[in-house]
C-alpha positions, 0 to 999 in steps of 0.5 A: 072098319073105321078110317083112322086120324092120327093126332101128333100133339093137343092142337091136331086133337082139336082140329081132328075134333072139330072137324068130326063135330062139323062133319056130323061124324063121330069119333073112337078115341084110342091109345094103343087099344089095350082096353077096347073090348072093356065097355059096350062094342063101339060102332063110330065113323072114325078113330082118333089115334093118339098113339104119337101123344107119348113122352113124360113131361114132368118128373119131380120125385122130391115133389112125388109128381108126374106128368106124361102125354096120354099115350105114354106107355105104362110100363115106361111109367113104372120102370122110371118110378121103380129107378127112383123108388117110387111108385103108382100107389093106386097099384092099377091092374094090367087086363090085358092078359084077362082079356086074352092079350098075348101079354103074360103075366108079370108085364104091364101093357097099354097107356097112362091115358087108357088107365086113367080114362077105365079107372080101374085100381088093384089091391092097394085100393083100399088103402091109398085110393082109386086112380081119380084119387091120385090125379092132380090134373089134366089137359084134353080137348072137349066134344066141341074140340076146346082144349082145356085144362084143369088142376096142376101139379099139387095137390091143393090146387082145386079153384073150381070143379075137380074135372080129373075126378069127374073125367076118370072112370069116363071111358073117353065120353067127356074129353080127349085127355092129352095129358095128366098129372099124378100124385105118386108115392114112394114104394114100400121096401118090403112086404109079408102076406098073412095067410089064415083058412077060413072054414066059411064064407061068413068066417072070411068076412068077420076075419076081414072086418077085423083086420081092416078094423084093426091099427095094423095098416093093411093094404092088401085084403082078399078072400080066395075060396078053394080052387082059385087059391090053389091057382095064385102063386104061394097057395098051390093046393090050398083050402079057402084062406083070407090074404092080407098084406103088410107093407113098409119098413122092416121094423114096422111089418113084424110088429104089424105081423104081431099084432095081426096075427093076433086080431087072427087068432080066433080065426086059426094060424095065421102062415107068412108069405115072404116079399117076393112070394107076396108080391107075386101073389098080388100080382096074381090077384090085382090081374085075376089071374085065376081067370086068365086064358079061359077064353071068352068065358064072362067075367064079372067085376061086382062092387058091394059092401065088404060085409056081404062081399064073401058070401055073394061071391059064393052064392053067385059061383054056386047058382050059376056054376062059376068061381068067384074071389073077392078083393078090398075086403070083400069089397070087389067081387070077382065072378068069371062063369062057365061059358059065354053067357053073361046072365046078367039079370042073375047077377044084378037081381043077387046084387040088388038087396046089398047094393053096388054095381056089376060091370062086365069085364070080358064078354064077347061082342055079341053078349057084350051088345045084348047085355048092359055092360055097366049097371043101369042107371036109374031115371034121376042118374040117368038124366045127370049123366046125360047133362054132364055128357051134353055139357062137354060133348053136345055133338056126341062125337067121343066115343058114343055109347061106350058106357050107356045107350044114347050117351 
């Protein structure tokens, strides 16, 4: 186990990075450690513990903006927002139950910095965007040990490079984030979900496409095959279905429900899940509840073109003996395999004709070491990624190899 350096503020973070750089040491960046099992296994000399960097530094509900230090518990932020009738609109998943944490379904774990670093967005991404789309500003320390900040408190504040978008999803390989500013939004007062049976993956893709192409303002759209659907709230014993969420004030939801039923009419009748059941269902979709509690069975997160998603998910599940379902109107596939083997070559070969990328989210350390966790980079993209890494961390001090070997 590597030695631990605890930092209490940005100055101590910068000093720790400079010390590691001068000594030729590497650093694992850690908050609460809830997402350490995502990405390639870390092999570093030292651990930089940021758990003391907590606290909301700015919250202006009327301006829809919040700033907090990187290790601020996500649950604290969401509780504060809920008290003001607001939310993190990108609906970040809580990967702890999927990764085998003791946290139960419905809980939230981890830190603001962790959800920013991995950029894991939930079902509402199709209507509101990803984590990076809500990042207004960042304070951070580069791999040179130099503090910097980018962005600020308003949306139209970018005068140079939009660094918060670059840093989101970089898994701490470019900088050590010490404070993050996010745009927040009002929480919808109610929601409903329309559930329609579908006879085939092709019918599911057509139904999802029709719904998303309508003016119904769908904020969640999933294809849930038989078996998977039955393990989600409100769908016990259900056959294969598409689920479509509507959010907003009651008159608007009612009007859009009527419109959406007409859109779905060619595919059959649609049942309605009321607010509480709807919220429980989408919490289960968000956190991949059907694949939780299954030990170290390999789980993939696959992004592809939405119209191809349902058929590709069905094919992968059948060919590899696993289970799969689609979020993001078919554009996101969650695939759970029957054992620890990740079958990376087969997964990526099946994905290749459709385009996209496949990320190994859950696997044993040995499987994560021998299987490329992230989509392999082509020559041009690998060269660009290497130049970006070297621009911010020329000494390869920060989380080296967490995403790609040698970077």
